[in-house]
N, C-alpha and C positions, 0 to 999 in steps of 0.2 A: 504346244497347245494341249498336250495331254496332261491331265492332272496326275500328280504322284500318288501312289497308293499308300495308304496309312495302315492297312491291315492285309493279312493274307487273303488271297482269293478263296471263295467258297469251293469246296469239293462237290457240292450238290449242284447238279445240272438239271434244270427244268426243261421239259419238252416245250415246243413252241405254243401249244394250247394252254400252258399253265397260266398265262395272263388272264384267261377267261374264267379262272376259278373264283367263285363267289361263295364264301362260307359264311354261315350265320355265327355271330359271336357266342351264342349259347352252346355251340358244340365244343368250344374250348373248355367250358366248365365241366363237360362230361368226360374229358380226357383224364386218365389216371396220371398222377405225378410220380416221376422216377427221379430220385436224387443220387443214385449210384452208391448207396450205403451198403455195407456188408450184409445187413439184415434183410435187404430187399431181394426178392426173387426176380431177376431180370426177365426170365422167360414168362412168368406170370404177368408182369407189367406189359410186355410186348403183346401178349395174347389179348389183354384187355384193351390195349391201344388199337389193335386190329379190329376188335369187335366194334368199337366206337366208329372207326373209319368205315367199316363195312355197313354200318347203319346209315351212313351219309351217302346220298346219291346225287351226283351232278352229271348231267348228260353231256356237258361240255368238256369234262376232264376224265382221264383214266383213273383207276383206283391208285395206281402208283403215284400220280401227281397229287392226289388228295393226301396220301400218306406223307409224301415229302413236304407238302405245305404245312401239315399239322404237326410234324415231328418236332419242330422247334418249340412248340407249346407243351409237348410231352416231357421234355427233359428240363429238370429244374437244377439250378446251381446252388 
């Protein structure tokens, strides 16, 4: 009765209150884009990412939950 997994499980583990996270779509546009290129400064991109996350306030979630939820929108392939 258990479905077979077609991909590796995620290493990101959300807290129980993560399902209550409601973000506005316009915050995704504010996030910097990091592609992992040699010319990009990863520390600068992370600092910009944290600044955007810190400007977002959700009383239902911790800052770590907000960062985890938004991180996938920060990394570009």
